[in-house]
C-alpha positions in Angstrom: 0.0 0.0 0.0 1.3 3.4 -0.9 2.0 6.0 1.8 -0.4 8.9 1.3 1.1 12.3 1.9 0.1 13.9 5.1 -0.8 17.6 4.9 -0.6 19.5 8.1 -2.3 22.9 8.5 0.0 25.8 9.3 -0.7 29.4 10.3 1.0 32.1 8.3 3.1 34.4 10.4 3.6 38.1 9.4 6.4 39.8 11.1 6.0 43.4 12.4 8.6 44.4 9.9 6.5 43.3 6.9 3.4 45.0 8.4 5.2 48.2 8.5 6.3 47.8 4.9 2.8 47.3 3.8 1.7 50.3 5.7 4.2 52.4 3.9 3.1 51.0 0.5 -0.5 51.9 1.4 0.4 55.4 2.4 2.4 55.9 -0.9 -0.5 54.7 -3.0 -2.9 57.0 -1.1 -0.6 59.9 -1.5 -0.1 59.2 -5.2 -3.9 59.1 -5.8 -4.4 62.4 -3.9 -1.6 64.0 -5.9 -3.0 62.9 -9.2 -6.5 64.1 -8.2 -5.1 67.5 -7.1 -3.2 67.8 -10.4 -6.3 67.0 -12.4 -8.3 69.7 -10.5 -5.5 72.2 -11.1 -5.3 71.5 -14.8 -9.1 71.9 -15.1 -9.0 75.2 -13.2 -6.3 76.4 -15.6 -8.2 75.4 -18.7 -11.5 76.8 -17.5 -10.9 80.5 -18.3 -10.0 79.5 -21.9 -13.5 78.1 -22.3 -15.3 81.1 -20.8 -17.0 83.3 -23.5 -16.1 86.9 -22.6 -18.5 88.5 -25.1 -15.8 90.3 -27.0 -12.9 89.5 -29.2 -9.8 88.8 -27.2 -7.6 87.3 -29.8 -5.6 89.4 -32.3 -6.2 92.5 -30.1 -3.4 94.8 -29.0 -4.1 97.3 -26.2 -2.1 100.2 -24.8 -2.7 103.1 -22.5 -2.7 106.8 -23.5 -2.3 109.5 -20.9 -1.8 113.2 -20.8 0.5 115.4 -18.8 -1.3 116.6 -15.7 -1.9 120.3 -15.8 -0.6 120.7 -19.3 -3.1 118.8 -21.6 -6.7 119.8 -21.6 -9.3 117.0 -22.2 -9.9 118.5 -25.6 -6.2 118.3 -26.6 -6.1 114.7 -25.3 -9.1 113.7 -27.5 -7.5 115.3 -30.5 -4.3 113.4 -29.9 -6.2 110.2 -29.5 -8.1 110.8 -32.7 -4.8 111.4 -34.6 -3.4 108.2 -33.2 -6.4 106.2 -34.3 -6.1 107.7 -37.8 -2.5 106.7 -38.0 -3.1 103.2 -36.6 -5.9 102.4 -39.1 -3.6 102.8 -42.1 -1.0 100.4 -40.8 -0.6 97.1 -42.7 -2.5 94.3 -40.9 -4.6 96.6 -38.8 -8.3 95.9 -39.4 -9.8 98.4 -36.9 -8.7 100.8 -34.1 -10.7 102.3 -31.3 -10.5 103.9 -27.9 -12.4 103.7 -24.6 -12.0 104.8 -21.1 -11.1 101.2 -20.1 -11.2 97.7 -21.4 -13.9 95.1 -20.7 -13.0 92.2 -18.5 -11.0 94.2 -16.0 -13.7 96.4 -14.3 -13.2 100.1 -14.1 -15.2 101.2 -11.1 -16.8 104.2 -12.8 -20.4 104.3 -11.7 -23.2 106.7 -12.1 -26.7 106.8 -10.6 -29.3 107.1 -13.3 -33.0 107.7 -13.2 -34.8 105.7 -15.9 -37.2 107.8 -18.0 -35.5 111.1 -17.7 -37.0 112.5 -14.4 -35.9 112.5 -10.8 -39.1 110.8 -9.7 -38.2 107.6 -11.6 -36.5 104.7 -9.7 -32.8 105.2 -9.8 -30.2 102.5 -10.7 -26.5 102.4 -10.3 -24.6 101.3 -13.4 -21.0 101.1 -14.6 -20.3 103.2 -17.6 -17.5 103.6 -20.1 -16.9 106.4 -22.7 -16.1 104.8 -26.0 -15.4 105.7 -29.6 -18.0 104.9 -32.3 -15.8 102.1 -33.6 -15.6 100.4 -30.2 -18.2 97.7 -30.7 -17.1 96.8 -34.2 -13.4 96.5 -33.2 -14.1 94.3 -30.2 -16.8 92.4 -32.1 -19.5 93.0 -29.5 -22.8 92.2 -31.2 -25.3 94.9 -31.8 -28.8 93.4 -30.9 -31.1 96.4 -31.4 -30.8 100.0 -32.6 -27.5 101.4 -33.6 -24.0 102.0 -32.1 -23.1 105.4 -30.7 -21.9 108.0 -33.3 -19.4 110.8 -33.1 -20.2 113.3 -30.4 -22.4 116.1 -31.7 -23.4 117.7 -28.4 -25.8 115.0 -27.4 -25.0 112.1 -25.1 -25.8 108.8 -26.8 -26.0 105.6 -24.7 -25.6 102.0 -25.6 -26.6 99.5 -22.9 -26.1 95.8 -22.7 -28.8 93.1 -22.7 -28.7 92.4 -19.0 -29.4 96.0 -18.1 -32.4 96.0 -20.4 -33.8 92.8 -18.9 -33.2 94.0 -15.3 -34.1 97.7 -15.5 -36.1 98.3 -18.7 -38.4 95.2 -18.7 -41.6 96.1 -20.5 -40.2 99.2 -22.1 -38.8 99.9 -25.5 -35.1 100.4 -24.6 -34.1 102.3 -27.7 -35.2 105.9 -27.3 -35.5 105.7 -23.5 -33.8 108.6 -21.7 -31.6 108.1 -18.6 -31.3 111.1 -16.3 -28.1 111.8 -14.3 -27.4 114.9 -12.2 -25.0 116.2 -14.7 -26.5 115.2 -18.0 -29.3 113.4 -19.8 -28.6 110.6 -22.2 -30.7 108.7 -24.7 -30.4 105.0 -25.4 -29.7 104.4 -29.1 -28.7 100.7 -29.1 -28.5 97.5 -27.2 -25.5 95.2 -27.3 -24.6 91.8 -26.1 -23.2 91.2 -22.6 -19.5 91.3 -21.9 -17.7 90.1 -18.7 -16.8 93.3 -17.0 -15.3 92.1 -13.7 -12.9 89.5 -14.9 -12.9 86.3 -17.0 
């Protein structure tokens, strides 16, 4: 008769040294996963601004600041110098359009006025940011005109162009084009409505 092998049960013994090694391995894996997750979130946060639609053309646009000497240049002389600069820029090869404004969209400017809608002091008043722009401003930055017309060259009257959100918020139920806005210094008439731009940062 053959001798059948005898199998004896045995208990595996894990030394404290091996337990410590496995603990380190587990910590390294957990740290790697956390690091990869953080890197993914960081990459998404970097890519996110590139997907935001600012409402204006931000490619192929060069901006620079023009300032006058304090106490030497009058506002009239500064405007004349800016107009001459625009005329010179527009004839340069590769330049499609040139414009000027008090500040650029997307950075916020902090210039605010309190207007009364309708042209009288008895109307509800709203606080809005404003920006003085040249007639070519909307075309140059490709901000779409939704209704009416863009502002024209100054002829003594103050022409206002407002964005879509201001119309929805403050002029609901009115015909925006033709509405007067009254401020303590001047009256202005809305001549056009344009698309929204991100004024306080991308």
